N, CA, C and O atoms as a DFTB+ gen file, in Angstrom:
736 C
 N C O
     1  1     -15.088       1.707     -20.215
     2  2     -14.952       2.140     -19.090
     3  2     -16.166       3.360     -18.915
     4  3     -16.662       4.213     -19.651
     5  1     -16.317       2.955     -17.623
     6  2     -17.374       4.174     -17.290
     7  2     -16.758       5.198     -17.155
     8  3     -15.664       5.444     -16.648
     9  1     -18.025       6.219     -17.964
    10  2     -17.205       7.398     -18.105
    11  2     -17.021       8.408     -17.255
    12  3     -16.437       9.405     -17.680
    13  1     -17.613       8.354     -15.470
    14  2     -17.477       8.913     -14.326
    15  2     -15.927       8.440     -14.161
    16  3     -15.011       9.209     -13.871
    17  1     -15.801       7.139     -14.379
    18  2     -14.231       6.358     -13.717
    19  2     -13.296       6.904     -14.450
    20  3     -12.352       7.463     -13.893
    21  1     -13.404       6.831     -16.081
    22  2     -12.659       7.551     -17.016
    23  2     -12.345       9.422     -16.609
    24  3     -11.226       9.898     -16.797
    25  1     -13.259      10.091     -16.176
    26  2     -12.716      11.444     -16.139
    27  2     -12.384      11.586     -14.564
    28  3     -12.318      12.733     -14.123
    29  1     -12.243      10.866     -13.983
    30  2     -12.026      10.561     -12.729
    31  2     -10.190      10.604     -12.505
    32  3      -9.413      11.294     -11.845
    33  1     -10.050       9.242     -13.638
    34  2      -9.163       8.977     -13.659
    35  2      -7.949       9.739     -14.600
    36  3      -6.747       9.542     -14.427
    37  1      -8.389      10.427     -15.378
    38  2      -7.840      11.133     -16.369
    39  2      -7.392      12.838     -15.527
    40  3      -6.310      13.409     -15.669
    41  1      -8.571      13.339     -14.682
    42  2      -8.287      13.996     -13.771
    43  2      -6.738      13.986     -12.844
    44  3      -6.041      14.995     -12.740
    45  1      -6.386      12.646     -12.222
    46  2      -5.686      12.268     -11.577
    47  2      -4.406      12.257     -12.530
    48  3      -3.604      13.038     -12.017
    49  1      -3.926      11.772     -13.566
    50  2      -3.256      11.611     -14.399
    51  2      -2.876      13.285     -15.020
    52  3      -1.750      13.607     -15.399
    53  1      -3.827      14.014     -15.016
    54  2      -3.160      15.360     -15.325
    55  2      -2.845      16.019     -14.040
    56  3      -2.946      17.243     -13.957
    57  1      -2.414      15.193     -12.875
    58  2      -1.916      16.304     -11.655
    59  2      -3.061      17.180     -11.123
    60  3      -2.906      18.294     -10.622
    61  1      -4.558      16.358     -11.341
    62  2      -5.545      16.893     -10.081
    63  2      -5.852      16.256      -8.871
    64  3      -5.700      15.035      -8.845
    65  1      -6.220      16.780      -7.947
    66  2      -6.581      16.281      -6.587
    67  2      -8.186      16.065      -7.049
    68  3      -8.709      16.961      -7.712
    69  1      -8.919      14.932      -6.712
    70  2     -10.192      14.419      -6.892
    71  2     -10.906      13.747      -5.604
    72  3     -10.096      13.112      -4.929
    73  1     -11.967      13.735      -5.201
    74  2     -12.595      13.347      -4.171
    75  2     -13.430      11.844      -4.424
    76  3     -14.167      11.937      -5.406
    77  1     -13.480      10.479      -3.759
    78  2     -13.925       9.354      -4.220
    79  2     -14.695       8.677      -2.841
    80  3     -14.435       8.994      -1.680
    81  1     -15.374       7.998      -3.131
    82  2     -16.076       7.302      -1.800
    83  2     -15.012       6.074      -1.356
    84  3     -14.431       5.603      -2.334
    85  1     -14.726       5.597      -0.344
    86  2     -14.526       4.683       0.503
    87  2     -14.971       3.866       1.143
    88  3     -16.131       3.687       0.773
    89  1     -14.607       2.972       2.251
    90  2     -15.352       1.989       3.021
    91  2     -15.869       2.752       3.805
    92  3     -16.940       2.222       4.099
    93  1     -15.728       4.113       4.580
    94  2     -16.454       4.854       5.503
    95  2     -16.426       6.373       5.189
    96  3     -17.189       7.107       5.817
    97  1     -15.802       6.757       4.490
    98  2     -15.915       8.339       3.968
    99  2     -15.625       8.797       2.778
   100  3     -14.979       7.906       2.226
   101  1     -15.755       9.784       2.003
   102  2     -15.162      10.172       0.894
   103  2     -13.507      10.276       1.432
   104  3     -13.138      10.249       2.606
   105  1     -12.424      10.436      -0.101
   106  2     -11.412      10.448       0.509
   107  2     -10.716      11.706      -0.450
   108  3     -11.079      11.698      -1.626
   109  1      -9.863      12.655      -0.088
   110  2      -9.129      13.120      -1.089
   111  2      -8.308      12.202      -2.043
   112  3      -8.156      11.087      -1.546
   113  1      -7.667      12.364      -3.418
   114  2      -6.691      11.613      -3.646
   115  2      -6.236      12.517      -4.792
   116  3      -6.750      13.535      -5.254
   117  1      -4.696      11.595      -5.242
   118  2      -3.939      11.858      -6.153
   119  2      -2.752      10.843      -6.216
   120  3      -2.616       9.845      -5.508
   121  1      -1.800      11.357      -7.344
   122  2      -1.162      10.479      -7.952
   123  2      -0.361      10.467      -6.759
   124  3      -0.472      11.586      -6.259
   125  1       0.555       9.588      -5.909
   126  2       1.274       9.812      -4.971
   127  2       2.759      10.015      -5.258
   128  3       3.630      10.071      -4.391
   129  1       2.962      10.125      -6.674
   130  2       3.981      10.536      -7.010
   131  2       4.523      11.802      -7.961
   132  3       5.687      11.971      -8.323
   133  1       3.544      12.516      -8.223
   134  2       2.941      14.049      -8.343
   135  2       2.995      14.964      -7.010
   136  3       2.146      14.816      -6.130
   137  1       3.999      15.884      -6.907
   138  2       4.627      16.447      -5.589
   139  2       3.418      17.765      -5.812
   140  3       2.600      18.130      -4.968
   141  1       3.540      18.130      -6.731
   142  2       2.697      19.537      -6.969
   143  2       1.040      19.147      -6.284
   144  3       0.313      19.846      -5.577
   145  1       0.831      17.731      -6.836
   146  2      -0.920      17.709      -6.447
   147  2      -0.511      16.992      -5.040
   148  3      -1.135      17.563      -4.145
   149  1       0.198      16.091      -4.589
   150  2       0.282      16.176      -2.924
   151  2       0.408      16.966      -2.196
   152  3      -0.190      16.727      -1.146
   153  1       1.223      18.383      -2.229
   154  2       0.819      19.538      -1.833
   155  2      -0.556      19.984      -1.524
   156  3      -1.139      20.230      -0.468
   157  1      -0.909      20.013      -2.823
   158  2      -2.604      20.769      -3.024
   159  2      -3.026      20.300      -2.101
   160  3      -3.324      21.120      -1.233
   161  1      -3.341      18.486      -1.684
   162  2      -4.224      17.879      -1.027
   163  2      -3.862      18.606       0.352
   164  3      -4.848      18.954       1.002
   165  1      -2.956      18.815       0.751
   166  2      -2.635      19.515       2.400
   167  2      -3.054      21.281       2.063
   168  3      -3.757      21.922       2.843
   169  1      -2.771      21.572       1.430
   170  2      -3.332      22.967       1.205
   171  2      -4.934      22.929       1.541
   172  3      -5.415      23.696       2.374
   173  1      -5.853      21.812       0.702
   174  2      -7.117      21.901       0.675
   175  2      -7.554      21.372       1.736
   176  3      -8.780      21.272       1.779
   177  1      -6.931      20.960       2.692
   178  2      -7.039      20.414       3.816
   179  2      -6.560      21.299       4.836
   180  3      -7.038      21.119       5.956
   181  1      -5.889      22.030       4.720
   182  2      -5.520      22.675       5.488
   183  2      -4.630      22.134       6.659
   184  3      -4.618      22.690       7.757
   185  1      -3.844      20.958       6.352
   186  2      -3.236      20.246       7.180
   187  2      -2.005      20.246       7.378
   188  3      -1.597      20.451       6.234
   189  1      -0.654      20.118       8.343
   190  2       0.735      20.146       7.899
   191  2       0.908      18.677       6.853
   192  3       0.069      17.779       6.780
   193  1       1.691      18.711       6.407
   194  2       1.738      17.568       5.154
   195  2       2.764      16.618       6.027
   196  3       2.972      15.480       5.606
   197  1       3.335      17.015       7.098
   198  2       4.276      15.902       8.096
   199  2       3.326      15.082       8.448
   200  3       3.634      14.303       9.350
   201  1       2.116      14.996       7.966
   202  2       1.355      14.042       9.117
   203  2       1.271      12.899       8.194
   204  3       1.303      11.723       8.557
   205  1       1.169      13.272       7.085
   206  2       1.867      11.934       5.743
   207  2       0.240      11.285       5.543
   208  3      -0.551      11.832       6.311
   209  1      -0.180      10.567       4.940
   210  2      -1.096       9.641       4.154
   211  2      -0.784       8.339       3.862
   212  3       0.298       7.757       3.790
   213  1      -2.024       7.947       3.693
   214  2      -1.981       6.353       3.332
   215  2      -2.269       6.494       2.032
   216  3      -2.683       7.580       1.627
   217  1      -2.076       5.303       1.081
   218  2      -2.293       4.834      -0.214
   219  2      -3.233       3.737      -0.342
   220  3      -3.060       2.791       0.426
   221  1      -4.279       3.678      -1.239
   222  2      -4.962       2.578      -1.709
   223  2      -4.765       2.513      -2.917
   224  3      -4.478       3.282      -3.834
   225  1      -5.115       0.695      -2.662
   226  2      -5.019       0.281      -4.342
   227  2      -6.081      -1.057      -4.564
   228  3      -6.773      -1.561      -3.679
   229  1      -6.030      -1.353      -5.567
   230  2      -6.977      -2.463      -6.020
   231  2      -6.557      -4.193      -6.015
   232  3      -7.161      -5.215      -6.339
   233  1      -5.390      -3.936      -5.545
   234  2      -4.613      -5.115      -5.620
   235  2      -3.097      -4.997      -4.761
   236  3      -2.506      -3.922      -4.657
   237  1      -2.658      -6.104      -4.257
   238  2      -1.040      -5.639      -3.786
   239  2      -0.105      -5.597      -5.105
   240  3      -0.019      -4.372      -5.020
   241  1       0.368      -5.775      -5.807
   242  2       0.496      -6.015      -6.519
   243  2       0.926      -3.967      -7.384
   244  3       1.810      -3.482      -8.091
   245  1      -0.346      -3.476      -6.707
   246  2      -0.319      -1.659      -6.842
   247  2       0.504      -1.217      -5.733
   248  3       1.134      -0.160      -5.769
   249  1       0.505      -2.068      -4.682
   250  2       1.567      -1.411      -3.491
   251  2       2.632      -2.164      -3.226
   252  3       3.343      -1.674      -2.349
   253  1       3.094      -3.431      -3.776
   254  2       3.877      -3.921      -3.133
   255  2       5.370      -3.157      -3.489
   256  3       6.305      -3.461      -2.748
   257  1       5.623      -2.211      -4.555
   258  2       6.780      -1.710      -4.848
   259  2       7.325      -0.348      -3.659
   260  3       8.410       0.234      -3.662
   261  1       6.105      -0.133      -2.690
   262  2       6.499       0.622      -1.806
   263  2       7.011       0.267       0.105
   264  3       7.438       0.973       1.019
   265  1       6.559      -1.616      -0.094
   266  2       7.008      -1.735       0.954
   267  2       8.727      -2.296       0.803
   268  3       9.250      -2.871      -0.152
   269  1       9.408      -1.828       2.291
   270  2      10.778      -2.714       2.089
   271  2      10.784      -3.976       1.699
   272  3       9.859      -4.758       1.918
   273  1      12.106      -4.321       0.938
   274  2      11.834      -5.529       0.395
   275  2      12.457      -6.483       1.335
   276  3      12.409      -7.700       1.157
   277  1      13.287      -5.681       2.757
   278  2      13.450      -6.706       3.486
   279  2      12.239      -6.906       4.810
   280  3      12.477      -7.291       5.954
   281  1      10.971      -6.529       4.253
   282  2      10.103      -6.682       5.752
   283  2       9.801      -8.557       5.098
   284  3       9.564      -9.186       4.067
   285  1      10.059      -8.759       6.767
   286  2       9.512      -9.988       6.875
   287  2       8.255     -10.461       6.139
   288  3       7.333      -9.653       6.028
   289  1       8.129     -11.662       5.638
   290  2       6.684     -12.330       4.693
   291  2       5.889     -12.417       5.925
   292  3       4.821     -11.847       5.699
   293  1       5.905     -12.637       6.509
   294  2       4.680     -13.144       7.888
   295  2       4.056     -11.703       7.860
   296  3       2.907     -11.512       7.460
   297  1       4.879     -10.699       8.308
   298  2       4.158      -9.244       7.975
   299  2       3.246      -8.945       7.020
   300  3       2.114      -8.502       7.216
   301  1       3.963      -9.296       5.570
   302  2       3.093      -9.346       4.376
   303  2       2.377     -10.210       4.612
   304  3       1.286      -9.649       4.712
   305  1       2.187     -11.586       4.833
   306  2       0.930     -12.488       4.508
   307  2       0.166     -11.953       6.008
   308  3      -0.998     -12.354       6.000
   309  1       0.400     -11.385       6.931
   310  2      -0.366     -10.741       7.809
   311  2      -1.633      -9.590       7.013
   312  3      -2.864      -9.602       7.000
   313  1      -0.764      -8.822       6.512
   314  2      -2.120      -7.857       5.640
   315  2      -2.718      -8.272       4.732
   316  3      -3.854      -7.849       4.517
   317  1      -1.982      -9.475       3.710
   318  2      -2.689      -9.751       2.779
   319  2      -3.881     -10.460       3.151
   320  3      -4.879     -10.283       2.452
   321  1      -3.943     -11.246       4.156
   322  2      -4.962     -12.312       4.794
   323  2      -6.312     -10.819       5.131
   324  3      -7.527     -10.961       5.265
   325  1      -5.756      -9.917       5.164
   326  2      -7.365      -8.986       5.196
   327  2      -7.679      -7.970       4.206
   328  3      -8.464      -7.030       4.334
   329  1      -6.954      -8.285       3.184
   330  2      -6.894      -7.466       2.170
   331  2      -7.726      -8.650       1.047
   332  3      -7.518      -9.854       1.197
   333  1      -8.713      -8.108      -0.115
   334  2      -9.212      -6.290       0.258
   335  2      -9.841      -6.003       1.187
   336  3     -10.745      -6.834       1.262
   337  1      -9.897      -5.465       1.790
   338  2     -10.724      -5.203       2.824
   339  2     -10.389      -3.487       3.449
   340  3      -9.643      -2.664       2.918
   341  1     -11.030      -3.351       4.445
   342  2     -10.752      -2.030       5.359
   343  2      -9.879      -1.765       6.574
   344  3     -10.088      -1.062       7.562
   345  1      -8.919      -2.466       6.255
   346  2      -7.859      -2.202       7.135
   347  2      -6.473      -1.863       6.551
   348  3      -5.902      -2.399       5.600
   349  1      -6.015      -0.730       7.432
   350  2      -4.930      -0.169       6.907
   351  2      -3.667      -0.690       7.670
   352  3      -3.760      -0.840       8.888
   353  1      -2.473      -0.980       7.021
   354  2      -1.330      -1.740       7.423
   355  2      -0.257      -0.611       7.531
   356  3      -0.328       0.274       6.678
   357  1       0.654      -0.535       8.401
   358  2       1.737       0.501       7.880
   359  2       3.024      -0.730       7.955
   360  3       3.123      -1.725       8.673
   361  1       3.853      -0.224       6.977
   362  2       4.603      -1.296       6.691
   363  2       6.213      -0.343       6.558
   364  3       6.375       0.866       6.389
   365  1       6.995      -1.197       6.676
   366  2       8.458      -0.120       6.676
   367  2       8.526       0.022       4.834
   368  3       8.194      -0.897       4.085
   369  1       8.968       1.213       4.426
   370  2       8.645       1.775       3.168
   371  2      10.062       1.598       2.582
   372  3      11.081       1.890       3.209
   373  1      10.042       1.020       1.142
   374  2      11.094       1.039       0.258
   375  2      11.681       2.381       0.059
   376  3      11.093       3.462       0.005
   377  1      12.967       2.121      -0.043
   378  2      13.906       3.377      -0.159
   379  2      13.684       4.311      -1.161
   380  3      14.127       5.457      -1.241
   381  1      12.821       3.595      -2.056
   382  2      12.826       4.390      -3.065
   383  2      11.204       5.539      -3.546
   384  3      10.884       6.251      -4.498
   385  1      10.511       5.061      -2.043
   386  2       9.372       6.043      -1.982
   387  2       9.855       7.563      -1.635
   388  3      10.906       7.825      -1.050
   389  1       8.990       8.432      -2.056
   390  2       9.520       9.597      -2.071
   391  2       8.797      10.070      -0.527
   392  3       7.648       9.812      -0.167
   393  1       9.804      10.800       0.206
   394  2       9.545      11.123       1.676
   395  2       8.183      11.740       1.974
   396  3       7.515      11.240       2.880
   397  1       7.533      13.184       1.028
   398  2       6.575      13.657       1.313
   399  2       5.208      12.502       1.315
   400  3       4.224      12.715       2.023
   401  1       5.316      11.299       0.437
   402  2       4.041      10.463       1.340
   403  2       3.922      10.079       2.877
   404  3       2.870      10.005       3.511
   405  1       5.147       9.859       3.329
   406  2       4.738       9.161       4.670
   407  2       4.920      10.475       5.535
   408  3       4.958      10.210       6.736
   409  1       5.046      11.864       5.233
   410  2       5.827      12.679       5.958
   411  2       6.583      12.715       6.947
   412  3       7.733      12.338       6.726
   413  1       6.265      13.138       8.289
   414  2       7.692      12.429       9.171
   415  2       7.667      10.906       9.891
   416  3       8.361      10.520      10.832
   417  1       6.757      10.256       9.227
   418  2       7.057       8.876       9.556
   419  2       7.912       7.618       8.674
   420  3       8.152       7.589       7.467
   421  1       8.203       6.791       9.543
   422  2       9.183       6.095       9.026
   423  2       8.811       5.098       7.886
   424  3       9.482       4.730       6.922
   425  1       7.613       4.783       8.257
   426  2       6.833       3.725       7.875
   427  2       5.808       3.920       6.659
   428  3       5.561       5.126       6.635
   429  1       5.122       3.287       5.669
   430  2       4.065       3.868       4.888
   431  2       3.181       3.188       4.888
   432  3       3.358       1.971       4.835
   433  1       1.674       3.838       4.958
   434  2       0.426       3.158       5.530
   435  2       0.088       2.331       3.967
   436  3       1.042       2.133       3.215
   437  1      -0.748       2.061       3.723
   438  2      -1.050       0.976       2.658
   439  2      -2.529       0.512       3.255
   440  3      -2.796       0.572       4.455
   441  1      -3.539      -0.009       2.135
   442  2      -4.414      -0.433       1.896
   443  2      -4.733      -0.927       0.839
   444  3      -4.592      -0.189      -0.137
   445  1      -5.325      -2.450       0.569
   446  2      -5.509      -2.741      -0.631
   447  2      -7.486      -2.660      -0.389
   448  3      -8.044      -3.233       0.546
   449  1      -8.136      -1.941      -1.318
   450  2      -9.397      -1.356      -0.597
   451  2     -10.548      -2.477      -1.418
   452  3     -10.270      -2.965      -2.514
   453  1     -11.649      -2.728      -0.801
   454  2     -12.534      -3.903      -0.969
   455  2     -13.833      -3.065      -1.736
   456  3     -14.735      -3.646      -2.340
   457  1     -13.743      -1.822      -1.604
   458  2     -14.553      -0.874      -2.111
   459  2     -14.638      -0.730      -3.532
   460  3     -13.740      -0.176      -4.165
   461  1     -15.841      -1.276      -4.161
   462  2     -16.032      -1.422      -5.742
   463  2     -15.389      -0.460      -6.404
   464  3     -14.422      -0.566      -7.158
   465  1     -16.141       0.736      -5.988
   466  2     -15.604       1.960      -6.617
   467  2     -14.497       2.910      -6.551
   468  3     -14.472       3.939      -7.226
   469  1     -13.640       2.582      -5.784
   470  2     -12.444       3.080      -5.105
   471  2     -11.366       1.958      -5.695
   472  3     -10.221       2.379      -5.859
   473  1     -11.610       0.672      -6.004
   474  2     -11.108      -0.110      -6.212
   475  2     -10.818      -0.220      -8.080
   476  3      -9.776      -0.617      -8.600
   477  1     -12.032       0.242      -8.786
   478  2     -12.064       0.675     -10.034
   479  2     -11.074       1.871     -10.389
   480  3     -10.255       1.773     -11.302
   481  1     -11.207       2.966      -9.627
   482  2     -10.992       4.093      -9.447
   483  2      -9.093       3.669      -9.634
   484  3      -8.504       4.279     -10.527
   485  1      -8.549       2.991      -9.061
   486  2      -7.426       2.228      -8.846
   487  2      -6.899       1.715     -10.164
   488  3      -5.903       2.259     -10.640
   489  1      -7.517       0.657     -10.829
   490  2      -7.647       0.187     -11.966
   491  2      -7.745       1.127     -13.053
   492  3      -7.164       0.731     -14.063
   493  1      -8.269       2.184     -13.151
   494  2      -8.786       3.100     -14.120
   495  2      -7.464       4.139     -14.227
   496  3      -7.234       4.767     -15.260
   497  1      -6.653       4.231     -13.063
   498  2      -5.552       5.354     -12.554
   499  2      -4.468       4.496     -13.257
   500  3      -3.677       4.942     -14.089
   501  1      -4.524       3.199     -12.821
   502  2      -3.091       2.583     -12.950
   503  2      -2.190       2.395     -12.120
   504  3      -1.063       2.121     -12.533
   505  1      -2.490       2.509     -10.516
   506  2      -1.894       2.495      -9.719
   507  2      -2.525       2.868      -8.166
   508  3      -3.730       3.046      -7.992
   509  1      -1.882       2.924      -7.473
   510  2      -2.268       3.119      -6.192
   511  2      -2.458       4.552      -6.331
   512  3      -2.013       5.186      -7.289
   513  1      -3.432       5.304      -4.922
   514  2      -3.598       6.575      -5.071
   515  2      -3.467       7.074      -3.522
   516  3      -3.689       6.346      -2.554
   517  1      -3.090       8.371      -3.463
   518  2      -3.141       9.161      -2.170
   519  2      -5.082       8.990      -1.674
   520  3      -6.136       9.045      -2.308
   521  1      -4.616       8.719       0.109
   522  2      -6.239       8.235       0.207
   523  2      -6.182       8.906       1.509
   524  3      -5.541       8.427       2.445
   525  1      -6.865      10.052       1.592
   526  2      -6.783      11.036       3.228
   527  2      -8.373      11.636       3.283
   528  3      -8.897      12.016       2.237
   529  1      -8.970      11.683       4.342
   530  2     -10.489      11.782       4.091
   531  2     -10.499      13.481       3.791
   532  3      -9.681      14.364       4.050
   533  1     -11.884      13.486       3.093
   534  2     -12.148      14.766       2.696
   535  2     -12.762      15.595       3.149
   536  3     -13.916      15.867       2.816
   537  1     -11.791      16.431       4.408
   538  2     -12.281      17.360       5.351
   539  2     -11.575      18.075       5.191
   540  3     -10.508      17.781       4.653
   541  1     -12.005      19.939       5.783
   542  2     -10.767      20.704       6.172
   543  2     -10.009      19.703       7.755
   544  3     -10.465      18.804       8.463
   545  1      -8.784      20.414       7.737
   546  2      -8.297      20.103       9.265
   547  2      -9.329      20.221      10.293
   548  3     -10.076      21.190      10.159
   549  1      -9.514      19.535      11.179
   550  2     -10.535      19.361      12.360
   551  2     -11.863      19.665      12.264
   552  3     -12.595      20.244      13.066
   553  1     -12.177      19.010      10.726
   554  2     -13.934      19.304      10.420
   555  2     -14.167      17.666      10.198
   556  3     -13.282      16.827      10.033
   557  1     -15.571      17.455      10.239
   558  2     -15.987      16.234      10.005
   559  2     -15.418      15.561       8.733
   560  3     -14.799      16.326       7.992
   561  1     -15.510      14.320       8.359
   562  2     -14.985      14.096       7.521
   563  2     -16.308      13.921       6.417
   564  3     -17.326      13.678       7.064
   565  1     -16.528      13.968       5.169
   566  2     -17.736      13.990       4.345
   567  2     -17.757      12.343       3.761
   568  3     -16.899      11.576       3.324
   569  1     -19.168      12.272       4.003
   570  2     -19.610      11.247       3.617
   571  2     -20.126      10.874       2.394
   572  3     -20.073       9.723       1.961
   573  1     -20.728      12.007       1.705
   574  2     -21.319      12.183       0.523
   575  2     -20.622      13.111      -0.711
   576  3     -19.693      13.913      -0.625
   577  1     -21.135      12.847      -1.471
   578  2     -20.427      13.925      -2.831
   579  2     -21.407      15.155      -2.574
   580  3     -20.852      16.130      -3.079
   581  1     -22.409      15.470      -2.109
   582  2     -22.529      16.923      -1.894
   583  2     -22.133      17.524      -0.914
   584  3     -21.955      18.742      -0.949
   585  1     -21.841      16.554       0.515
   586  2     -20.908      17.550       1.605
   587  2     -19.535      17.716       0.995
   588  3     -19.018      18.781       1.331
   589  1     -18.678      16.847       0.065
   590  2     -17.495      17.534      -0.355
   591  2     -17.926      18.248      -1.214
   592  3     -17.114      19.165      -1.094
   593  1     -18.723      18.624      -2.177
   594  2     -19.014      20.131      -2.974
   595  2     -19.184      21.186      -1.640
   596  3     -18.548      22.238      -1.692
   597  1     -19.973      20.933      -0.536
   598  2     -20.432      21.612       0.047
   599  2     -18.742      22.345       1.229
   600  3     -18.494      23.506       1.556
   601  1     -18.018      21.135       1.511
   602  2     -16.753      21.424       2.257
   603  2     -15.807      22.333       0.675
   604  3     -15.559      23.517       0.902
   605  1     -15.428      21.892      -0.506
   606  2     -14.386      22.370      -1.103
   607  2     -14.973      22.479      -2.417
   608  3     -14.422      21.886      -3.345
   609  1     -16.257      23.312      -2.666
   610  2     -16.858      23.491      -4.174
   611  2     -16.244      23.593      -5.003
   612  3     -16.523      22.524      -5.545
   613  1     -15.237      24.245      -5.925
   614  2     -14.765      23.947      -7.303
   615  2     -13.401      23.960      -6.873
   616  3     -12.680      24.259      -7.825
   617  1     -12.923      23.807      -6.089
   618  2     -11.589      23.299      -5.743
   619  2     -10.863      22.259      -6.133
   620  3      -9.634      22.187      -6.133
   621  1     -11.679      21.400      -6.487
   622  2     -11.116      20.118      -6.921
   623  2     -11.441      19.736      -8.068
   624  3     -12.506      20.133      -8.541
   625  1     -10.530      18.797      -8.854
   626  2     -10.422      18.313     -10.397
   627  2     -11.451      17.655     -10.714
   628  3     -11.648      17.516     -11.921
   629  1     -12.353      17.090      -9.823
   630  2     -13.160      15.897      -9.795
   631  2     -14.002      15.363      -8.889
   632  3     -13.398      15.670      -7.861
   633  1     -14.835      14.862      -8.580
   634  2     -15.795      14.561      -7.601
   635  2     -16.621      13.224      -8.029
   636  3     -17.767      13.282      -8.474
   637  1     -15.786      11.828      -7.811
   638  2     -16.365      11.010      -8.311
   639  2     -17.749      10.161      -7.355
   640  3     -17.413       9.281      -6.562
   641  1     -18.776      10.397      -7.465
   642  2     -19.938      10.298      -6.931
   643  2     -20.554       8.934      -6.817
   644  3     -21.231       8.349      -7.663
   645  1     -20.148       8.471      -5.441
   646  2     -20.880       7.349      -5.393
   647  2     -21.438       6.858      -3.598
   648  3     -21.668       7.758      -2.791
   649  1     -21.517       6.078      -3.387
   650  2     -21.938       5.567      -2.056
   651  2     -20.861       5.059      -1.139
   652  3     -20.327       4.054      -1.609
   653  1     -20.401       5.413      -0.048
   654  2     -19.522       5.073       0.715
   655  2     -20.146       3.612       1.375
   656  3     -21.332       3.314       1.511
   657  1     -18.836       2.745       1.766
   658  2     -19.268       1.299       1.975
   659  2     -20.171       1.240       3.337
   660  3     -20.884       0.266       3.577
   661  1     -20.088       2.216       4.088
   662  2     -20.868       1.638       5.480
   663  2     -20.239       1.664       6.707
   664  3     -21.041       1.364       7.591
   665  1     -19.127       1.901       7.126
   666  2     -18.425       1.826       7.764
   667  2     -18.533       3.032       8.889
   668  3     -18.392       4.194       8.508
   669  1     -18.758       2.769      10.132
   670  2     -19.444       3.989      10.441
   671  2     -18.202       5.248      11.058
   672  3     -18.530       6.306      11.596
   673  1     -16.458       4.699      10.755
   674  2     -15.395       5.768      11.300
   675  2     -14.366       5.383      10.138
   676  3     -14.437       4.362       9.454
   677  1     -13.354       6.429      10.037
   678  2     -12.322       5.466       9.042
   679  2     -11.604       4.567       9.633
   680  3     -11.387       4.408      10.835
   681  1     -11.079       3.718       8.311
   682  2     -10.749       2.359       8.528
   683  2      -9.438       2.094       9.538
   684  3      -8.385       2.544       9.087
   685  1      -9.376       1.619      10.470
   686  2      -8.521       1.307      11.430
   687  2      -7.180       0.692      10.717
   688  3      -7.094       0.346       9.539
   689  1      -6.113       0.639      11.753
   690  2      -4.854       1.091      11.055
   691  2      -4.168       0.025      12.225
   692  3      -4.506      -0.194      13.388
   693  1      -3.028      -0.548      11.367
   694  2      -2.202      -1.657      12.096
   695  2      -0.820      -1.511      12.017
   696  3      -0.452      -0.555      11.335
   697  1       0.090      -2.229      12.551
   698  2       1.526      -2.132      12.417
   699  2       1.621      -3.433      11.595
   700  3       1.107      -4.433      12.098
   701  1       2.292      -3.555      10.238
   702  2       2.385      -4.682       9.607
   703  2       3.426      -5.424      10.585
   704  3       3.102      -6.604      10.453
   705  1       4.366      -5.385      11.383
   706  2       5.743      -5.800      11.942
   707  2       4.946      -6.463      13.101
   708  3       5.008      -7.688      13.209
   709  1       4.400      -5.929      13.743
   710  2       3.944      -6.513      15.116
   711  2       2.655      -6.886      15.407
   712  3       2.268      -7.559      16.362
   713  1       1.821      -6.248      14.235
   714  2       0.102      -7.084      14.432
   715  2      -0.891      -5.719      15.471
   716  3      -2.096      -5.827      15.696
   717  1       0.228      -4.196      16.099
   718  2      -0.568      -3.687      16.958
   719  2      -1.402      -3.048      15.989
   720  3      -1.247      -2.855      14.784
   721  1      -2.512      -2.701      16.951
   722  2      -3.529      -1.564      16.426
   723  2      -3.002      -0.005      16.747
   724  3      -2.667       0.444      17.843
   725  1      -3.035       0.728      15.368
   726  2      -2.440       2.163      15.633
   727  2      -3.883       3.044      15.871
   728  3      -4.091       4.000      16.618
   729  1      -4.650       2.442      15.075
   730  2      -6.045       3.164      15.175
   731  2      -7.115       1.892      14.795
   732  3      -7.348       1.309      13.737
   733  1      -7.679       1.741      16.249
   734  2      -8.950       0.765      16.145
   735  2      -9.949       1.463      15.424
   736  3     -11.037       0.930      15.203
């Protein structure tokens, strides 16, 4: 495994918050089941945790456990038809999903990323990761590792250097049950 990926995965497994490139911007990420790391993301962003975050994964198997088992098969098929890819889907969340992941939302936002480095990071970590734009609340999101360093200095456990995939804005978000756009 690439040394940088291993260092990033080790930082995540140790409870750190890292930055990594995604389809459009750099994301801040952590282990979604580590509440201390999760809360650190919101301290760094200076954003209330009630807003929730999305999770990215390398494959559907890494996010399947977050989806309510009663979710209709056509809703899952609708999302899977766009994955891997830059579309985030909001699903009814499974009962065992920690409430802090979704904030005050009833559902959970999930994406199987097509970004090769972000997907490799999920594989190296061994599961889905928190993904929220790397910026302080109200500031533009970082699109390069140097912009992340300028915004956060030494406050992150690791910055995985790489190129964003080229989308000009954050990924679109859709409702998995209805197919409706939440963020186009």
